[in-house]
N, C-alpha and C positions, 0 to 999 in steps of 0.2 A: 504494500500500500504506500502510495506517495505521502511524503511528509506534509502535514498541514500546519501552517503557522497559526498559533493561537494567540490572539491579541487579548490583553488583560486576563491572563490565565488564572490569577489568584482572586479574581472578582467572585464574591460569594453570590450564587444564584438561588440558593435555598437556605435562608437564614435558620430555619428550624432544624436542619440537618447539617449545616455548615458546608454544603457541597459547593465546590468552586467550578468555574467554567471549564478548566482543564480536566477536572474529574468527569464532567459530563461528556466532554469530547472523548476521553479515554473509555468511558462506558460505551458510547456509541461505537467506537472502534472495536470493542470486544464483542459486541452483539451484531455488528453490521452483516456478517455472513448469514445469520439466522433471520434478520429483518428483510434482507434483499428479496427473497422470493415473494414476500407480501407487498413490497413497494414497487418493484421493477415494473416499468411501463404503465403504472397507474397514476393518473393525475392526482396531485396532492393539494391539501389545504394544510398549511404549516402554522403551528402556533409558536409565535416568537415572543421571547421575554427579554428584551434588551436591558432591562433594569432588574432582572431577577423575577422569580415567580410570585413574589409578594407585591410587586408593582403591577401596573396595568400591562396586560399581554394583548397581542392582536393576531388575527388570522391573516394569512397571506396566501393567495392562490396564483398570483402572477409575479413575474420578475419586475421589480421596480428599477433595478439597476443590475449590474453584473452580479450574478450569483454563482460563483465558481463551483463546479462539480455538478450542479443540477442541470438537467436537460430541459431546454425550452422547446415545447412542442409547437408545431405550426399553428398559427392563429386560426387557420381554417378548420381546425379540429372542433372548435366551439364557436361558430359564427356569431359575431356581435360582441365577443368578449376578447380580452387580451389573451396572449398565449399562456397556456397552462404549463406547469412544471412537473417533472418526474425526477425521481432519484433512482438512477439505473446502475449504480455501482457502489461498492463499499466506500470508496473515496467520496462519493456524493453525500452519503449519510454522515460521514465524519465532517465534511465541509459544512454541512447544514448546522451541525452543532456549533461550529465556530461562529456562525451567524446568529447565535442565540436561539436556535430552534430547540424547543423543549418537547414538542409533540408532533408526530406525523399522523395526519388523517388522510386516508386514501379514498378515492372513488371506488365503487364496487364494479367498475368496468375498466378495461384497459384502454390505453390510447389508440390501439389498433382497431378496437370495436366499441367505441365510446357509448353507442346507443343500446348496447346489449349487456347489462350487468351479468357477471358470471359468479357472483357470490352475494351473500347478505351477512351482515355482522350485527350481532346484538351485544351491546355493552351492558353487562349485568353488574350492578353495584349493589351488593347486599346491604340491607338496612341495618340499623343498630341492633345488636344482639343476634344477628344471623351469621353463623359460622361459614367461612368461605367453602369449607369442605362439603357443604350441602348444595352449593350452587352447580358445580359441574354435572352431577347426576340428574338434577332437576332439569337443567338445560337440555341434556341429551334426551331425556324422556319427552320433553315438549317439542323437540324438533321433528319435522316431517320425516318419515322413514326414508323418503327418496333422496334426502340431502345428507351428504357426509357432514359429520360434526367434528370440529376441532376445538377443543377447549384450551384457551391460552390464558395463562395467569401472569 
């Protein structure tokens, strides 16, 4: 993987845990291989936290300026909108962390076939007093039998 220059590496991005920007970059570097199959070729909505997660964050779907590593898809992909972005390599995932990216949200279709989603994602957040261990079996039972179920924690 190509080296990524991390600006302000010691800046704390999560005060409650004391996590620094360079730690986030290293984390994304360590999991990029596992993330890539879920991100590659899928348009993204990026949650960025330039002043840390305790300060205002914002969603970004389009390149406002050069965004090293991320792929800018042709504007014709989504007529009437600016070009969408994809993260198509481990380097792109790590470079996004350098740009204060804290969450990747993908479309459920790929850039190659944007009008035909090939998956659905349910974000299950157990309420207070509900143990995480009860969630995966309940989700698997609730899913239609025709769909493969992957539980990610």
